[in-house]
N, C-alpha and C positions, 0 to 999 in steps of 0.2 A: 175616703170621699164621704162627704156629709150624707146623712140618711135621705134627706129630701132631694139631694142632687142625684143620687142613685135612682130614686123613685121617678124623678122627672125623665131621666134617660130611658127607663123602662116604659113609661107611658108613651113617650114620643117614638120609641121603637115600634110600639103597637100602632101608632097613628101614621107611620111613615108612608105607606102606600096610599092612604086616604089623602094625605097632604099633597103628594106628588100628583095624584089624579086631579085634585082641586086646582093646583097651579096650572096644569096643562089645559084644563077647561077654561080658566080665566085667560090664559095666554092665547088660546084660540078664539076668544071672543072679547077682544079689547074694546074699551069704551073711552071716548075723549072726555075732557074735563067737564064736570057737572052733568054728564049723561051716564054715569056709572051705575045705572039702575039694576041691570042684570047682576053685576058683581056684588053690589050691596045686598040685593035680595038673596043671593046664594049664601052670603055670609050670615044673614039673619036666620035663614032656614037652619043652617048647621048649629048655630048657637042656641036656637030655640029647641032643637032636638036634644041638645046637651042640658036642657033645663035652665038656660040662662035668659034673662030678660034683655031685650034689645031696645035701645032708645034711639029714635030717629032725630038727630039734631038738625039735619038739613034734608032735602029730598033724597040725596044720595050719600050723605055722611051719617055714620052711626057710631054709637058707643055701647059698650057692654061692661057692666060692673061685676066683678067677682069678689065677693066678700066672705070672710070666715063665717062659719055657722054661728048664729046667735048675734051677729052684727045687725043692728037695726038700720033699715034704709032711711033716707031722708037727708036734710041739709047737712053739709059738712060741719064738723066741729073739730076742736083740738084733739079729741079722742077718736075721731072718725075721719081720717084722711087716707089718701090713696097714692099709689105709684101708678103712673100712666105709661103705656106702650103705644106708640103711634105708627100707623102704616098709611101709605098713600095709594089711591085706587086707580088713578087715571092713566091712560096710554098716550102715545104721541102720534101726530099725523105723519108717520113714517111708514113706507111700504116695506114689509119684512122680506128679507132675502136669505133666510137661514136654511131653507129646505127641510125643516123639521116636520115630522108627521103631524105634530100639533101646532103648526104655524098658524098665524092669524088668518081667520076666514073673512076678515073685514078689509076690504080694499083700501089701501092708503093709511091704515091705522095699525099700530103694533105696540107691544110692550118693550120698546127699545131702550128703556131706562131701568127695567127690572122691577117696576112697581108690582107686577104680579108676584114676584118673589117676596117683596116686603109684606104684601098682604097675606101671603101664605105663612110666612114666618110668624107674624103676630097672631094669626088664626091658630097655628099650632101651639104657640106659647100659651095662648088663652085657654085652649081646651085642656092642656096639661095642668095649668094652674087651677082650673075649675075642678078637675078630678082630685088634685091635691087638697083643695079646700074642703071637699067632701070627707077627706081622710084626716081632717084636723091638722093639716100641715101648712096652712097659710098664715103668716104672722100679721098681715095687714091687707087691706083691700087693694085691688088692682083694677084700673080702668083701661080698657082697650079702645083706642080711637082709630076709626077708619075714615080717612079724610079724602074728600074729592079735590080735584083741581089744583094739584101741586104744580103742574106744568104751566099754569097761568100766573101772571103777576097782577096784584100782590099776593095771590094764592088763596086756596081754599082753607088754609089754617085760620084765616080771619073769620070765615063763616062759622067755624066751630067755636072759636073764642067768643064771638058775639053771642052764640047760643049757650054759653056757660060751660063749655066742655072741660075747662080746667078748674071749675069750682071744687074745692076739697082735694086738689091734686098737689102733693108735696114735691114730687120730682117727676120728670118725664124723660123717656128714653126712646131712641129709634136707631135703626140701622139703614145703611144704604149700600147697595151692591157695588163692589169694586172689582171689575173684570181684569185688573192688573195684579190682583192679590190672590194667592193660591187659596183654594177652599181649605177650611180648617184653621184659617188665620183671621185675625181681627185687627183693623187699623184704628188707632186712637190718637188724640191730640188734645191737650188742654188749651183753652182759648179758641180763637176763631179757626174754624175748619173749612168754612165756605165764606163767600163774600156777599156783601150787600150788592144789589144789582138794580140800577135805575135805567130807564129808557130816556134818551135825550134827543130832542129834535130842535134844530135852529133854522128859522126861516128868515131870509134876507130879501128885501124888496127895494126897488128904485124905479125911476122913470124909464130906464132902458135907453137904448140908442144904437148907433152904428159903430162898428169896431174901428172905423177910420176917424171917429171923433170921440174917443173915450173921455176927453176932458170936459165934454158937455153933459155927462151923466155920472151917476155913481155906479161903479163896476161891481155887480153882484158876484160874478165869477171870481174876480180877483179877491174880493172879500171872503168868499167861501174858502179859497186857498189859504188865506191867513188863519181863518178859524180852524181849518183842518190840521195845519201844521203847528200853530202857535199855542192853541188852547191846551193840549196835553202837556206841553213843555212848561207852561206857566203854572198849571195846577201842580205839577211835580215840584215846583219851587215854593208854592204857597201852602201846601199841606205837608205834614210830617211824612217823609218817605217810608217810615216804618209802618205807616197805616195801610200800605198795599193799595194805593189809589191807582186806578187804571181807567183812562178814557180812550176808547177805541171806536173809531168811526166805521160804519158798515155800508153807508150809502150816501152818494152825493148826486143831486139832480139839478140841472139848470140848462135852459136853452135848447134850441133845436137847429139853429143855423150857425155856421162858422163865422159869418160876418155880422152877426147881431148880438149886442149885449142884452141879455134877457132882463125882464122886469122882476123876476123872482127866482130864487134858488133855495134849496134845502139841503141840509146835511144832518144825518141821524146816526146814532150809535148807542153805546152803553157806557155807563159810569159805574165802576165797581170799587168797593172799599172793604178791606178786611177789618177795619176798626170802626166801631159804631159811632165814636165821637167824630171821626173824620167824615163819616156818612152824614151826620147831622149838620156839619159845616159846609159840606160840598155843594149842596143845592144853591145856597145864596152866593157862594164864591164863584161857582161856574157861571151864573148869570152875570155877575159883575165882570168877570174876566172877558167873556164873549163881547159884552157891550163895549168895554175899553179897547179891545183889539180892533173892532170894526169902526169905532168912532172916527178915526181919520179918513175913512173911505167915504163917509157920507151916506151909507145905506141905512135903511131902517131895519131893526132887528127884533125878532120875537123868539124867545127861548122857552120851550116847553119841556118840563121834566116830569115824567111819570114815576112816582115813587114805587119801587118794586118790593124787595124783601130785605130784611136786615141780615147781618152775618149770623151764622150758627156759631155762637160763642159758648163753647163747652165749659161748664162748671168743673173746677178741679176735683172736688170730692166725688162728683158723679162720674167723671172719667175713671177715677181710681176704683169705684165700684164696678164699672164695666171691665176694667183690666183684671181685677181679682176674679170676677165671674168667668172670664175667658180662660184664665190660667187654671181655674178649678176644674173646668170641664174639657179643656182642649190641651192643656199642658203648659209648661213654663215658657216655651218658645212661641206660643200662639199669638202674642201681642206684638205688633209692630207699630213704630211711629209713622203715622200717615202724613202725607203732604197736605199743605193748604191748597185750596182750589178757589179760583175766582168765579166759579159757577155759583148761581143763586139756588137757594133751597129754603122753602117757606117754613121749615121746622124752626128757623130762627125766630119767627113770631112767638112761638110758645115760650122760648127762652127769654123773651122780654117780660113774661108774666110769672115764670117760676124757674127754679133751677133744674138742670138736666144736661143731657149730652147725647150726641149722635156718634156712632162708630161706623166704620166701613167694614163690610162683610165680604171676605174673599169668595169669589165665584169662579175663579180660573181653575181649570183642571191642571193639577201639577204636571209641569213639563209641556203643557198645551199652549195654544195660541192666546196672546193677549188681545182682547177686544177693547173697543172704546164705547162709552155710553152714547145714546142717541144715534147709533149707527144701525143700518138695516141688517147687518150680519151678526149682531150680538147674540151669543149663546152662553148660557150659564151652566156650570156643573150643578146638577140638581141635588147633589149631596149637601150643598150649601143651605138647603131648606131645613134639614134636620139640625145642622150645626147652628143656624140662626135661631131656630125655635128654642133649642136648649139654652143657647146663650142668653136670649132675652128673658126666658123664664127664670133663669138663674139670677139675672140682674134684678128682676122684680122681687124675687125672694130675698136677696141680700139687701136691697134698698128697703124692703118691708121690715126686715129685722132692724135696720138702722132707725127707721121711723118709729118702731116699737120701743127701741132703747131711748130715743130722744124724747118721745112724747107719751109713752105708755099707751099707744093706740091699740084698741081692741085687746085690752089686757086679759080678758077672760079666755083668750085662745092661747094654748101653750105654744111656745116657740121652741122648735126642735133643732 
């Protein structure tokens, strides 16, 4: 085992109880998107106690730079670039039903997506890397990003990007809890791992009328039925099926009386794409398809599409760095090919600006129950915190060495 790998393990063993206590505290006090003040303040306090400077990019989003001794702060240059690790801070409007001693104390709000684990993992990785930097063991700089509002669309990642969070960042990495994967394992995939996700709403209007005389008006309900059934089928023939395009309706609303044709009706749902090129085409095409489908009915149509998040499209070299790190600290059988998900994740915005990858972190107790994300009963095996922190710290080290080799970054620091 590499000298720095052994040292990271020892440091994180020392931090284990502190990290679990932090995670339980955050879990008990969840905060919704862009209200994560208590969580970010606690992080800032811990990093400042460790002698690190905290930068507030947004009211509840922060960054911490960890640089080798002797590295001058300031604008990024070819010889002063960093590897970034990202965590998301926000909770969900879901009432917790785990029965844990440290369950949410906030009614109707909980960390049902595991963001408390993500935050703690990056905290642990950062504290360990900071200690390694003091010991002359860090080959290049590392930036920790703690981001608000991942659960909203288009997501708090855009807030950090607008504030310059990726300036000087060469690669960025993240993990996401996977409660269907055993603790001690990591799921990876090159290419899209999550989907683009847009919200679609179609409003149809006409003069309305009596159901005994449908020929005297344009039938909104009939037109809604055509939109509901025909639009997904047509999109499936107009876009490459390999792009993973999925249009699913979630709500249809029209009328209040069985014998009256209403004047207005709406249908809404989500449009998801695994391929970013298909995502770019889909908005214009969807409008065109809906208009053509309802044209024979005579109703007026308005299509609203709210752009959400792009796919998380993992860079191949970054995935290999993650796989090598996982095998180094967890063993040769630790890495599993993970499935693609049509869920949205705003980490994809970072990957439109720089290379990087997200991996899935196993949080299921071996032999235990498989949970699903965004559910009130979600429980994670807390051993995943130490595993995730070691994993991301090792990824940052390995990516930092690669950066050093490619560009000679911070060459005054010995690479061990």
